[in-house]
N, C-alpha and C positions, 0 to 999 in steps of 0.2 A: 844415370837412367835417362832412359829413353822419355818421347813426351807421354806424359800423363794421358791415360785415356778418359774420355768423359763417363760421366755416370750412364748414360744411356748405352755406351758401348759395354760397360761394364756389366748392366744389368741383361744386357742382350744374351750373355754368355752364361747368365744366372738365373735363367728362365724356369719355374717350375721348383727352385729348390725351398725345402721347408723350412722356415724360421721357426726359432733361433737356430741361426748354423755357426758353427765354429770354422775359423779360418781354412783348416784343413779341408773340410768340406766343400767351402765355398771354390778353394784350389781345383779340388777333384770333378767338381760340376762344370767348373771353367775349361779344364783341360778337356773333359768329353765331350764339350759342346764346340771344341776346336777353338777355343780363344789364341789371338796371339800374344807374340811375348810382351807387348806393352801390358796388357791386361794381366797376365800372368805374374809380370814383375810387380806391378799395382797391386795384386794380392797378397804375394810373398811378403810384400813389406808391411803389410797390416800387423800389428799386435795380435798375439795369440791367445783369442778369447773368443766369446760368443757374441754374435752380431743379432740382434733382435728383427732387424726388418730391414730391406735395400737402402733406405736413406741413411740408417745407422753405417752399412758397408761405404756409401758415397760420401760419408762424413769423414770418416776414418783416412779413407784414401786422401779426400784433400788434407786433413790435419799432417797426413805424414809425408807431404809434399811441399807444407809452407815454411 
């Protein structure tokens, strides 16, 4: 996988999303916002569950890459 995007990069593409949000909702928002492939790949690697906050998304991305 390419370099893991930092949480600020990811949240930039998720701005305005309503939490809780499912992985597919996060992916859809990021794609609509023009996210690059690193961000899309990081979101695709997340477990398919509901995330209750931006922090939960960032933590899950960090966990999936450790």
